[in-house]
Residue frames as a rotation matrix with the C-alpha (Angstrom) as fourth column:
MET 1
-0.646 -0.545 -0.535 -17.87
-0.337 -0.425 0.840 2.74
-0.685 0.723 0.091 4.48
ASN 2
0.476 0.862 -0.174 -20.38
-0.513 0.112 -0.851 2.73
-0.715 0.494 0.495 1.61
LYS 3
-0.171 -0.612 0.772 -19.34
0.241 0.734 0.635 -0.04
-0.955 0.294 0.022 -0.67
THR 4
0.560 0.486 0.671 -20.87
0.770 -0.007 -0.638 1.51
-0.305 0.874 -0.378 -3.72
GLU 5
0.949 -0.297 -0.105 -18.52
-0.313 -0.927 -0.204 4.47
-0.037 0.227 -0.973 -3.67
ARG 6
0.536 -0.833 0.141 -15.02
0.844 0.522 -0.122 4.13
0.028 0.184 0.982 -5.06
ARG 7
0.935 -0.170 0.312 -13.15
-0.137 -0.983 -0.126 7.15
0.328 0.075 -0.942 -3.67
ILE 8
0.470 -0.817 0.333 -9.85
-0.367 0.162 0.916 5.27
-0.803 -0.553 -0.224 -2.77
ALA 9
0.640 -0.557 -0.529 -6.91
-0.456 0.278 -0.845 4.62
0.618 0.782 -0.076 -4.76
PHE 10
0.873 -0.396 0.285 -4.58
-0.073 0.473 0.878 1.99
-0.483 -0.787 0.384 -3.20
ILE 11
0.504 -0.828 -0.245 -0.83
-0.547 -0.087 -0.832 2.21
0.668 0.554 -0.497 -3.77
GLY 12
0.935 -0.307 0.179 1.41
0.122 0.752 0.648 -0.74
-0.333 -0.584 0.740 -2.61
GLY 13
0.435 -0.889 -0.141 4.99
-0.317 -0.005 -0.948 -1.49
0.843 0.457 -0.284 -2.59
ILE 14
0.340 -0.380 -0.860 7.51
0.784 0.619 0.037 -3.01
0.519 -0.687 0.509 -0.13
HIS 15
0.841 -0.011 -0.541 8.76
0.428 -0.597 0.679 -1.27
-0.330 -0.802 -0.497 2.74
GLY 16
-0.059 -0.932 -0.359 11.52
0.232 -0.362 0.903 1.40
-0.971 -0.030 0.237 1.80
VAL 17
-0.217 -0.073 0.973 10.41
0.962 0.152 0.226 1.73
-0.165 0.986 0.037 -1.79
GLY 18
-0.979 -0.154 -0.136 9.20
0.152 -0.988 0.025 5.38
-0.138 0.003 0.990 -1.21
LYS 19
-0.369 0.923 0.105 5.44
0.858 0.295 0.421 4.94
0.358 0.246 -0.901 -1.03
SER 20
0.163 0.328 -0.930 4.87
0.842 -0.537 -0.042 7.65
-0.514 -0.777 -0.364 1.51
THR 21
-0.539 -0.463 -0.704 6.88
0.077 -0.859 0.506 10.33
-0.839 0.219 0.499 -0.38
ILE 22
-0.970 0.200 0.138 5.18
0.150 0.045 0.988 9.52
0.192 0.979 -0.073 -3.88
CYS 23
-0.204 0.963 -0.178 1.72
0.936 0.245 0.253 9.32
0.287 -0.115 -0.951 -2.31
GLN 24
0.068 0.130 -0.989 2.12
0.616 -0.786 -0.061 12.65
-0.785 -0.605 -0.134 -0.45
HIS 25
-0.841 -0.379 -0.386 3.24
-0.063 -0.640 0.766 14.24
-0.537 0.668 0.514 -3.75
ILE 26
-0.756 0.608 0.244 0.27
0.531 0.351 0.772 12.74
0.384 0.713 -0.588 -5.64
CYS 27
0.018 0.777 -0.630 -2.11
0.994 -0.085 -0.076 14.00
-0.112 -0.624 -0.773 -2.98
ARG 28
-0.383 -0.291 -0.877 -0.77
0.271 -0.943 0.195 17.50
-0.883 -0.163 0.440 -3.33
VAL 29
-0.964 -0.129 -0.234 -1.17
-0.183 -0.317 0.931 17.56
-0.195 0.940 0.282 -7.07
LEU 30
-0.691 0.722 -0.031 -4.56
0.223 0.253 0.941 16.00
0.688 0.644 -0.336 -7.28
ASN 31
-0.514 0.387 0.766 -5.97
-0.777 -0.589 -0.223 17.36
0.364 -0.710 0.603 -4.00
MET 32
0.370 0.468 -0.802 -6.57
0.043 0.854 0.518 13.90
0.928 -0.226 0.296 -2.53
LYS 33
0.592 -0.134 0.795 -6.23
-0.801 -0.210 0.561 13.01
0.092 -0.969 -0.231 1.13
TYR 34
-0.169 -0.782 -0.599 -3.33
-0.532 0.584 -0.613 10.80
0.830 0.215 -0.515 2.14
LEU 35
0.749 0.344 0.566 -3.90
-0.663 0.400 0.633 7.90
-0.009 -0.849 0.528 4.32
SER 36
-0.365 -0.871 -0.329 -1.23
-0.783 0.478 -0.398 5.51
0.504 0.112 -0.856 5.49
ALA 37
0.372 0.558 -0.742 -2.22
-0.129 0.822 0.554 1.97
0.919 -0.110 0.377 6.33
SER 38
-0.409 -0.602 -0.686 0.24
0.594 0.395 -0.700 1.89
0.693 -0.694 0.196 9.21
GLU 39
-0.952 0.077 0.295 -1.15
-0.246 -0.768 -0.592 5.04
0.181 -0.636 0.750 10.81
LEU 40
-0.027 0.999 0.039 -4.82
-0.822 -0.044 0.568 3.81
0.569 -0.017 0.822 10.30
LEU 41
0.513 0.318 -0.798 -4.15
0.152 0.881 0.448 0.45
0.845 -0.351 0.403 12.09
LYS 42
0.657 -0.309 0.688 -1.93
-0.687 -0.621 0.378 2.28
0.311 -0.720 -0.620 14.63
TRP 43
0.555 -0.517 -0.652 1.06
0.081 0.813 -0.576 -0.02
0.828 0.267 0.493 14.19
GLU 44
-0.487 -0.689 0.536 3.02
-0.405 -0.366 -0.838 1.76
0.774 -0.625 -0.101 17.12
ASP 45
-0.017 0.641 0.767 0.12
-0.991 -0.115 0.075 0.54
0.136 -0.759 0.637 19.38
ILE 46
0.890 0.393 0.229 0.21
-0.415 0.908 0.057 -3.14
-0.186 -0.146 0.972 18.58
SER 47
0.650 -0.694 -0.308 3.99
0.219 0.560 -0.799 -3.65
0.728 0.452 0.516 17.75
ASP 48
0.703 -0.549 -0.452 6.74
0.573 0.060 0.818 -4.06
-0.422 -0.833 0.357 20.47
ASP 49
-0.331 -0.906 -0.264 9.17
0.340 -0.376 0.862 -2.67
-0.880 0.195 0.433 17.86
ALA 50
0.486 0.668 -0.564 7.65
-0.168 -0.562 -0.810 -0.18
-0.858 0.488 -0.161 15.38
LYS 51
-0.014 -0.592 -0.806 10.55
-0.959 -0.221 0.179 -0.72
-0.284 0.775 -0.564 12.93
ASN 52
-0.654 -0.151 0.742 9.92
-0.130 0.988 0.086 -4.49
-0.746 -0.040 -0.665 12.92
LYS 53
-0.480 0.489 -0.728 8.43
-0.869 -0.153 0.471 -5.53
0.119 0.858 0.499 9.49
LYS 54
-0.858 0.202 -0.473 7.28
0.141 0.977 0.160 -8.95
0.494 0.071 -0.867 10.77
VAL 55
-0.298 0.841 0.452 3.54
-0.874 -0.431 0.226 -9.04
0.384 -0.328 0.863 11.64
LYS 56
-0.855 -0.113 0.507 2.39
-0.398 0.769 -0.500 -11.48
-0.333 -0.630 -0.702 14.22
ASP 57
-0.259 0.898 0.355 -1.32
0.596 0.438 -0.673 -11.57
-0.760 0.037 -0.649 13.19
ILE 58
-0.987 -0.097 0.128 -1.99
0.160 -0.532 0.831 -10.28
-0.012 0.841 0.541 9.68
HIS 59
-0.269 0.963 -0.032 -5.63
0.740 0.228 0.633 -11.01
0.616 0.147 -0.774 10.00
PHE 60
0.221 0.342 -0.913 -5.91
0.905 -0.421 0.061 -8.84
-0.364 -0.840 -0.403 13.19
THR 61
-0.590 -0.501 -0.633 -3.94
0.293 -0.864 0.410 -5.94
-0.752 0.056 0.657 11.68
GLN 62
-0.947 0.218 0.237 -6.01
0.157 -0.331 0.931 -5.81
0.281 0.918 0.279 8.50
ASN 63
0.092 0.941 -0.324 -9.23
0.937 0.028 0.347 -5.79
0.336 -0.336 -0.880 10.68
ARG 64
0.073 -0.087 -0.994 -7.78
0.657 -0.745 0.113 -2.70
-0.750 -0.661 0.003 12.44
LEU 65
-0.911 -0.367 -0.187 -7.00
0.150 -0.719 0.679 -1.16
-0.384 0.591 0.710 9.12
ILE 66
-0.511 0.764 0.394 -10.49
0.588 -0.024 0.809 -1.59
0.627 0.645 -0.437 7.77
ALA 67
0.288 0.588 -0.756 -11.87
0.958 -0.182 0.222 -0.22
-0.007 -0.788 -0.616 11.08
GLY 68
-0.236 -0.539 -0.809 -9.49
0.465 -0.793 0.393 2.79
-0.853 -0.283 0.438 10.93
LEU 69
-0.942 -0.074 0.326 -10.35
0.334 -0.245 0.910 3.34
0.013 0.967 0.255 7.31
THR 70
-0.173 0.985 -0.022 -14.07
0.859 0.162 0.486 3.24
0.482 0.065 -0.874 8.00
ASN 71
0.397 0.308 -0.865 -13.63
0.831 -0.521 0.196 5.94
-0.391 -0.796 -0.463 10.62
ALA 72
-0.430 -0.734 -0.526 -11.45
0.372 -0.675 0.638 8.10
-0.823 0.078 0.563 8.47
ILE 73
-0.734 0.118 0.669 -13.42
0.678 0.051 0.734 8.26
0.052 0.992 -0.117 5.29
GLN 74
-0.288 0.722 -0.629 -15.70
-0.066 -0.670 -0.740 11.34
-0.955 -0.172 0.240 4.54
LYS 75
0.428 0.702 0.569 -18.23
0.433 0.394 -0.811 11.14
-0.794 0.593 -0.136 1.76
GLU 76
0.974 0.205 -0.098 -16.97
0.044 -0.596 -0.802 13.96
-0.223 0.777 -0.589 -0.60
GLN 77
0.376 -0.913 -0.158 -13.25
-0.766 -0.402 0.501 13.38
-0.521 -0.067 -0.851 -0.44
TYR 78
0.827 -0.260 -0.499 -10.85
-0.167 0.733 -0.660 11.28
0.537 0.629 0.562 -2.61
TYR 79
0.659 -0.535 0.528 -8.23
-0.599 0.051 0.799 9.26
-0.455 -0.843 -0.287 -0.89
LEU 80
0.282 -0.694 -0.662 -4.85
-0.450 0.513 -0.731 7.74
0.847 0.504 -0.168 -1.58
LEU 81
0.814 -0.115 0.569 -4.15
-0.483 0.409 0.774 4.76
-0.322 -0.905 0.277 0.80
ASP 82
0.057 -0.806 -0.589 -0.65
-0.730 0.368 -0.575 3.40
0.681 0.463 -0.568 0.79
GLY 83
0.504 0.133 0.854 -0.13
-0.725 0.602 0.335 -0.09
-0.469 -0.788 0.399 2.11
HIS 84
-0.718 -0.695 0.034 1.07
-0.616 0.658 0.433 -3.59
-0.323 0.290 -0.901 1.10
PHE 85
0.263 0.655 -0.709 -0.35
-0.822 0.537 0.191 -6.38
0.505 0.532 0.679 -1.00
CYS 86
0.599 -0.154 -0.786 1.74
0.312 0.949 0.052 -8.76
0.737 -0.276 0.617 0.99
LEU 87
0.587 -0.359 0.725 3.52
-0.763 -0.544 0.348 -8.65
0.270 -0.758 -0.594 4.26
LEU 88
-0.466 -0.756 -0.460 6.16
-0.337 0.632 -0.698 -10.59
0.818 -0.170 -0.550 6.25
ASN 89
0.714 0.675 -0.186 4.54
-0.026 0.291 0.956 -12.84
0.700 -0.678 0.225 8.89
GLU 90
0.768 -0.400 0.501 6.18
-0.619 -0.262 0.740 -13.45
-0.165 -0.878 -0.449 12.23
LYS 91
0.532 -0.564 0.632 8.25
0.318 0.824 0.468 -16.26
-0.785 -0.048 0.618 10.62
ALA 92
-0.179 -0.546 -0.818 9.58
-0.440 -0.700 0.563 -13.84
-0.880 0.461 -0.115 8.02
GLU 93
-0.615 0.119 0.779 7.61
0.642 0.649 0.408 -15.57
-0.457 0.751 -0.476 5.34
VAL 94
-0.895 0.402 -0.191 5.75
-0.438 -0.720 0.537 -13.59
0.079 0.565 0.821 2.63
GLU 95
-0.590 0.805 0.058 1.99
0.710 0.551 -0.438 -13.70
-0.385 -0.217 -0.897 3.11
LYS 96
-0.622 0.484 0.615 -0.75
0.430 -0.446 0.785 -12.23
0.655 0.753 0.069 1.01
ILE 97
-0.820 0.566 0.086 -3.28
-0.483 -0.605 -0.633 -9.70
-0.306 -0.561 0.769 2.39
SER 98
-0.514 0.666 0.541 -6.58
0.524 0.743 -0.417 -11.41
-0.679 0.069 -0.731 2.31
MET 99
-0.769 0.344 0.538 -8.54
0.433 -0.338 0.835 -10.57
0.469 0.876 0.111 -1.00
ASP 100
0.201 0.945 -0.257 -11.52
0.926 -0.098 0.365 -9.86
0.320 -0.311 -0.895 1.31
VAL 101
-0.037 -0.247 -0.968 -9.56
0.654 -0.738 0.164 -6.89
-0.755 -0.628 0.189 2.76
PHE 102
-0.942 -0.333 -0.052 -9.29
0.159 -0.575 0.803 -5.40
-0.297 0.747 0.594 -0.81
LYS 103
-0.349 0.899 0.266 -12.93
0.686 0.052 0.725 -6.02
0.638 0.436 -0.635 -1.42
GLN 104
0.358 0.573 -0.737 -13.67
0.917 -0.364 0.163 -4.03
-0.175 -0.734 -0.656 1.75
ILE 105
-0.493 -0.559 -0.667 -11.25
0.365 -0.828 0.425 -1.20
-0.790 -0.034 0.612 0.82
ASN 106
0.415 0.743 0.526 -13.15
0.711 0.096 -0.697 -1.20
-0.568 0.662 -0.488 -2.53
PRO 107
-0.388 -0.758 -0.524 -10.41
0.183 -0.621 0.762 0.76
-0.903 0.200 0.380 -4.39
LYS 108
0.763 0.541 -0.354 -11.14
-0.209 -0.311 -0.927 2.55
-0.611 0.782 -0.124 -7.72
ALA 109
0.674 -0.644 -0.362 -7.57
-0.292 0.218 -0.931 1.82
0.678 0.734 -0.041 -9.02
LEU 110
0.870 -0.492 -0.031 -4.48
0.326 0.528 0.784 0.11
-0.370 -0.692 0.620 -7.72
GLY 111
0.601 -0.798 -0.049 -0.80
-0.608 -0.417 -0.676 1.27
0.518 0.436 -0.736 -7.98
LEU 112
0.866 -0.494 -0.078 2.33
0.444 0.688 0.574 -0.61
-0.230 -0.532 0.815 -7.36
ILE 113
0.721 -0.691 -0.055 5.63
-0.692 -0.714 -0.106 1.02
0.034 0.114 -0.993 -6.78
LEU 114
0.863 -0.501 -0.061 8.72
0.501 0.865 -0.016 -1.12
0.061 -0.017 0.998 -7.60
GLY 115
0.771 -0.634 0.052 12.21
-0.636 -0.770 0.047 -0.30
0.010 -0.069 -0.998 -6.80
ASP 116
0.197 -0.818 -0.540 15.76
-0.390 0.440 -0.809 -1.44
0.900 0.370 -0.232 -7.04
ILE 117
0.837 0.262 -0.480 16.25
0.247 0.601 0.760 -4.01
0.487 -0.755 0.439 -4.17
THR 118
-0.128 -0.958 -0.257 19.82
0.883 0.009 -0.470 -2.85
0.452 -0.287 0.845 -3.51
GLU 119
-0.640 0.006 0.768 18.65
-0.112 -0.990 -0.085 0.71
0.760 -0.141 0.634 -2.96
ILE 120
0.433 0.831 0.348 15.66
-0.499 -0.101 0.861 -0.30
0.751 -0.546 0.371 -0.76
LYS 121
0.551 -0.314 -0.773 17.90
0.652 0.741 0.163 -2.61
0.522 -0.594 0.613 1.29
THR 122
-0.529 -0.845 0.081 20.32
0.675 -0.476 -0.564 0.27
0.515 -0.244 0.822 1.90
ARG 123
-0.374 0.520 0.768 17.40
-0.348 -0.846 0.403 2.69
0.859 -0.116 0.498 2.62
LEU 124
0.695 0.668 -0.264 15.93
-0.071 0.429 0.900 0.24
0.715 -0.607 0.346 5.14
ALA 125
0.190 -0.715 -0.673 19.19
0.856 0.457 -0.243 -0.32
0.481 -0.530 0.699 6.85
LEU 126
-0.735 -0.475 0.484 19.67
0.330 -0.874 -0.357 3.42
0.592 -0.103 0.799 7.26
ARG 127
-0.114 0.885 0.452 15.96
-0.542 -0.437 0.718 4.00
0.832 -0.163 0.530 8.36
ASP 128
0.728 0.685 -0.008 15.60
-0.407 0.443 0.799 1.04
0.551 -0.579 0.601 10.67
ASN 129
0.035 -0.858 0.512 19.02
-0.999 -0.043 -0.005 0.34
0.026 -0.511 -0.859 11.74
LYS 130
0.328 0.195 0.924 18.54
-0.297 0.950 -0.096 -3.22
-0.897 -0.243 0.369 10.58
ASN 131
-0.710 -0.499 -0.496 19.99
-0.638 0.160 0.753 -5.46
-0.296 0.851 -0.433 7.94
TYR 132
0.372 0.903 0.217 17.50
-0.635 0.418 -0.649 -7.01
-0.677 0.104 0.729 5.67
ASP 133
-0.263 -0.444 0.857 17.95
0.285 0.812 0.509 -10.11
-0.922 0.378 -0.087 3.45
PHE 134
-0.674 -0.087 -0.733 18.32
-0.600 -0.514 0.613 -9.12
-0.430 0.853 0.294 -0.20
GLU 135
-0.934 0.267 -0.239 16.61
0.043 0.744 0.666 -12.35
0.355 0.612 -0.706 -1.44
LEU 136
-0.452 0.810 -0.373 13.73
0.805 0.190 -0.562 -11.91
-0.384 -0.554 -0.738 1.05
LEU 137
-0.260 0.322 -0.910 13.13
-0.151 -0.945 -0.291 -8.33
-0.954 0.062 0.294 -0.10
GLU 138
-0.813 -0.087 -0.576 13.29
-0.579 0.013 0.815 -9.51
-0.064 0.996 -0.061 -3.74
GLN 139
-0.812 0.563 -0.157 10.82
0.532 0.823 0.202 -12.37
0.242 0.080 -0.967 -3.02
LEU 140
-0.275 0.741 -0.613 8.41
0.655 -0.322 -0.684 -9.80
-0.704 -0.589 -0.396 -1.28
GLN 141
-0.484 -0.038 -0.874 8.60
-0.473 -0.830 0.297 -7.42
-0.736 0.557 0.384 -4.10
ASN 142
-0.891 0.114 -0.440 7.86
-0.358 0.420 0.834 -10.15
0.279 0.900 -0.333 -6.73
SER 143
-0.677 0.697 -0.237 4.91
0.736 0.653 -0.181 -11.46
0.028 -0.297 -0.954 -4.58
GLU 144
-0.334 0.536 -0.775 3.55
0.183 -0.770 -0.611 -7.98
-0.925 -0.346 0.159 -4.29
LEU 145
-0.677 -0.035 -0.735 3.73
-0.676 -0.363 0.641 -7.71
-0.289 0.931 0.222 -8.08
ASP 146
-0.912 0.318 -0.259 2.06
0.122 0.813 0.569 -11.05
0.392 0.487 -0.781 -8.76
TYR 147
-0.571 0.725 -0.386 -0.62
0.801 0.389 -0.455 -10.52
-0.180 -0.569 -0.803 -6.25
ALA 148
-0.463 0.332 -0.822 -1.39
-0.279 -0.935 -0.221 -6.81
-0.841 0.127 0.525 -7.29
LYS 149
-0.812 0.091 -0.576 -2.12
-0.578 0.011 0.816 -8.26
0.081 0.996 0.043 -10.71
GLU 150
-0.779 0.525 -0.341 -4.51
0.528 0.844 0.094 -10.91
0.338 -0.107 -0.935 -9.22
ILE 151
-0.441 0.515 -0.735 -6.27
0.593 -0.448 -0.669 -8.37
-0.674 -0.731 -0.108 -7.35
SER 152
-0.613 0.196 -0.766 -6.69
-0.503 -0.844 0.186 -6.00
-0.610 0.499 0.616 -10.17
VAL 153
-0.794 0.341 -0.504 -8.33
-0.256 0.563 0.786 -8.85
0.551 0.753 -0.359 -12.25
ALA 154
-0.683 0.506 -0.527 -10.42
0.702 0.654 -0.281 -9.99
0.203 -0.562 -0.802 -9.37
LEU 155
-0.302 0.410 -0.860 -11.74
0.530 -0.678 -0.509 -6.64
-0.792 -0.610 -0.012 -8.62
LYS 156
0.135 0.255 0.957 -11.87
0.991 -0.034 -0.131 -5.48
-0.001 0.966 -0.257 -12.29
ILE 157
0.892 -0.062 -0.447 -9.92
0.037 -0.977 0.211 -2.28
-0.450 -0.205 -0.869 -11.60
PRO 158
0.718 -0.694 0.057 -6.92
0.014 -0.068 -0.998 -0.94
0.696 0.717 -0.039 -13.27
LEU 159
0.689 -0.679 -0.253 -3.32
0.452 0.130 0.882 -1.52
-0.566 -0.723 0.397 -11.91
TYR 160
0.860 -0.498 0.115 -0.68
-0.226 -0.572 -0.788 0.96
0.458 0.652 -0.604 -12.64
ILE 161
0.643 -0.746 -0.177 2.96
0.683 0.453 0.573 -0.37
-0.347 -0.489 0.800 -11.96
GLU 162
0.806 -0.500 0.316 5.66
-0.223 -0.751 -0.621 2.20
0.548 0.430 -0.717 -11.85
LYS 163
0.027 -0.872 -0.488 9.40
0.822 0.297 -0.486 2.17
0.569 -0.388 0.725 -10.87
SER 164
0.392 0.125 -0.911 10.12
0.835 -0.464 0.296 4.34
-0.385 -0.877 -0.286 -7.82
ASN 165
-0.557 -0.698 -0.449 12.24
0.479 -0.712 0.513 6.72
-0.678 0.071 0.731 -9.87
VAL 166
-0.930 0.363 0.060 9.41
-0.137 -0.493 0.859 7.60
0.342 0.790 0.508 -12.29
ALA 167
-0.642 0.702 -0.309 6.40
0.766 0.603 -0.223 6.90
0.030 -0.379 -0.925 -10.06
MET 168
-0.621 0.458 -0.636 5.06
-0.081 -0.845 -0.529 10.43
-0.780 -0.277 0.562 -10.26
ASN 169
-0.840 0.435 -0.324 3.43
-0.317 0.093 0.944 9.12
0.441 0.896 0.060 -13.48
LEU 170
-0.637 0.697 -0.330 0.86
0.771 0.578 -0.268 7.55
0.004 -0.425 -0.905 -11.14
SER 171
-0.520 0.449 -0.727 -0.62
0.267 -0.723 -0.637 11.00
-0.811 -0.525 0.257 -10.72
ASN 172
-0.697 0.206 -0.687 -1.40
-0.707 -0.357 0.611 11.25
-0.120 0.911 0.394 -14.39
HIS 173
-0.761 0.475 -0.441 -3.16
0.222 0.830 0.511 7.86
0.609 0.291 -0.738 -14.32
LEU 174
-0.522 0.646 -0.557 -5.13
0.827 0.227 -0.514 8.61
-0.206 -0.729 -0.653 -11.35
SER 175
-0.674 0.311 -0.670 -6.13
-0.263 -0.949 -0.176 12.15
-0.690 0.057 0.722 -12.60
LYS 176
-0.753 0.380 -0.537 -7.55
-0.582 -0.004 0.813 10.53
0.307 0.925 0.224 -15.66
ILE 177
-0.694 0.488 -0.529 -9.44
0.517 0.849 0.106 7.82
0.501 -0.200 -0.842 -13.66
TYR 178
-0.423 0.530 -0.735 -11.09
0.675 -0.357 -0.646 10.43
-0.605 -0.769 -0.206 -11.26
ASN 179
-0.700 0.175 -0.693 -11.74
-0.457 -0.855 0.246 13.02
-0.549 0.489 0.678 -14.14
GLN 180
-0.846 0.252 -0.469 -13.16
-0.360 0.378 0.853 10.43
0.393 0.891 -0.229 -16.41
ASN 181
-0.465 0.576 -0.673 -15.27
0.381 0.816 0.435 8.48
0.799 -0.054 -0.598 -14.03
GLY 182
0.069 0.483 0.873 -16.03
-0.486 -0.748 0.452 10.91
0.871 -0.455 0.183 -11.24
């Protein structure tokens, strides 16, 4: 992946907030290609339980993500990558993704989708057939917010924060970024 080109916008948010749906909509509107971090790192291949949100080796999975991203990127295409700023490690503790991973992704912009924790908890219980702790989900979302701000400052790129029920505004922000700066 050529580090000088910034053709990726990274959209984060906790599991169940609606990243995939929102990102797919934005990609249709802006003619971008949608990439899912889970698909790029082939989560099903490295997890005994694909619905398990705890990651045994975050460093290993992020190396897989970068390799998958490098193989997926084509020169003239713009991409929207959905993923996480923080994950739950195998001890169910919130852990930041290494800043180096975001430097390697080299995004042109960041987005963060925030949601109502009660709704997210219900959605995850239905989707994964598992009960998630409200406080842990809240801690994860707050950690994502704080770290997304930190990454934005460190990489000197814009961060757009939207609530999941109005997150389609992200397409307006990204449209301006890519049209103004090519």
